[in-house]
C-alpha positions in Angstrom: 0.0 0.0 0.0 1.6 3.2 -1.2 -1.0 5.8 0.1 0.5 8.3 2.5 -1.4 8.0 5.8 -1.1 10.7 8.5 -2.0 10.4 12.1 -4.3 13.2 13.3 -4.7 12.2 16.9 -7.7 10.1 16.6 -6.9 7.8 13.7 -5.0 7.7 10.4 -6.2 9.6 7.4 -5.1 9.6 3.8 -3.2 12.8 2.8 -4.7 14.6 -0.2 -2.6 16.8 -2.5 -3.8 20.3 -3.7 -5.0 18.8 -7.0 -7.2 16.3 -5.1 -5.1 13.2 -5.7 -4.1 11.0 -2.9 -0.5 11.6 -1.9 1.7 8.5 -2.2 4.4 7.2 0.1 6.9 4.7 -1.2 8.1 3.4 2.2 7.1 0.8 4.7 5.4 3.4 6.8 1.8 2.4 6.0 2.4 -1.3 6.6 4.0 -0.5 9.9 1.2 1.9 10.9 -1.6 -0.5 9.9 0.2 -3.4 11.6 0.2 -1.4 14.8 -3.2 0.3 14.7 -5.2 -1.5 12.0 -6.8 -4.0 14.3 -8.4 -7.3 13.4 -9.4 -6.2 9.9 -5.8 -5.6 8.9 -4.7 -9.0 10.1 -7.6 -10.7 8.5 -6.7 -9.0 5.3 -3.1 -10.2 5.2 -4.2 -13.8 6.2 -0.7 -15.0 7.3 -0.8 -18.4 8.9 0.0 -18.4 12.6 -0.1 -14.6 13.1 -2.3 -13.4 15.9 -1.1 -9.8 16.2 -4.7 -8.5 16.2 -5.1 -9.5 19.9 -2.7 -6.8 21.1 -4.2 -3.3 21.6 -1.3 -0.9 21.1 -3.4 2.2 22.0 -4.2 0.6 25.4 -0.5 0.0 25.9 0.3 3.6 25.1 -2.3 4.8 27.6 -0.8 2.9 30.5 1.4 4.9 32.9 4.9 5.5 31.5 6.8 3.4 34.0 10.1 1.8 32.9 8.4 -1.7 32.9 5.4 -0.4 30.8 7.7 1.3 28.3 9.8 -1.8 27.9 6.6 -3.9 27.5 5.3 -1.4 24.9 8.5 -1.7 22.8 8.4 -5.5 23.0 4.7 -5.6 21.9 5.3 -3.3 19.0 8.3 -5.4 17.8 6.0 -8.5 18.3 3.3 -7.0 16.1 5.8 -6.4 13.4 7.1 -10.0 13.4 4.9 -11.0 10.6 6.8 -8.7 8.3 10.1 -10.4 9.0 8.5 -13.9 8.9 7.2 -13.2 5.4 10.5 -11.7 4.2 9.4 -8.1 3.8 12.0 -6.9 6.3 14.9 -8.4 8.1 13.9 -7.3 11.6 12.2 -4.5 13.6 13.5 -3.0 16.8 11.5 -0.6 19.0 12.5 1.5 21.9 10.1 3.6 24.0 10.7 6.6 26.2 8.7 9.4 27.8 9.3 13.0 28.4 8.1 15.5 31.1 5.4 16.9 28.7 3.6 13.6 29.0 4.5 12.4 25.5 5.6 8.8 24.9 7.9 8.3 21.9 8.6 5.0 20.2 11.5 4.8 17.8 11.2 2.0 15.3 14.2 0.8 13.4 13.3 -1.4 10.4 16.2 -3.3 8.8 15.3 -4.3 5.2 16.6 -7.5 3.6 19.4 -5.6 1.9 20.5 -4.3 5.4 19.4 -0.7 4.7 17.4 0.8 7.7 14.5 3.1 8.0 13.5 4.8 11.2 10.0 5.8 12.3 8.9 7.7 15.3 5.5 7.4 17.0 4.7 10.2 19.5 1.8 9.6 21.7 0.4 12.5 23.6 -0.8 11.0 26.9 -2.2 14.3 28.1 -4.6 14.5 25.1 -5.6 10.9 25.7 -6.3 11.6 29.3 -8.4 14.6 28.5 -10.4 12.6 25.9 -11.0 9.9 28.4 -12.1 12.4 31.1 -14.5 14.0 28.6 -16.0 10.6 27.7 -16.6 9.8 31.4 -18.6 13.0 31.8 -20.4 12.9 28.5 -18.5 15.8 27.0 -17.2 13.9 23.9 
């Protein structure tokens, strides 16, 4: 899938050019994004034997308190969800590291090594404060 997807804070959207065409992205980004956030529909669509990555809710993991153990677990789960890509030969491997900052943002750095040993890095920044506010609003019927 070569469409450029962008994260807007409440789900991915296709990016549209000024002329109305869908912008394209010739990297692994969309596959990585959909692997992490696409849910059961994505995994049913790729139909790879023995893969059960749809049972891990990455958003729920991002929303946990940013303790060292939770960050380590988040990175491990993200790497696990990307295992199907290395098992199918799309990539050589995927490594993830998670950290947090004082402004309540969790950042995951993904390093994807391709079969020819070139690497691509992706960053996912999760704003825990926005997530907390959204959750608070849902509790009190504001959103």
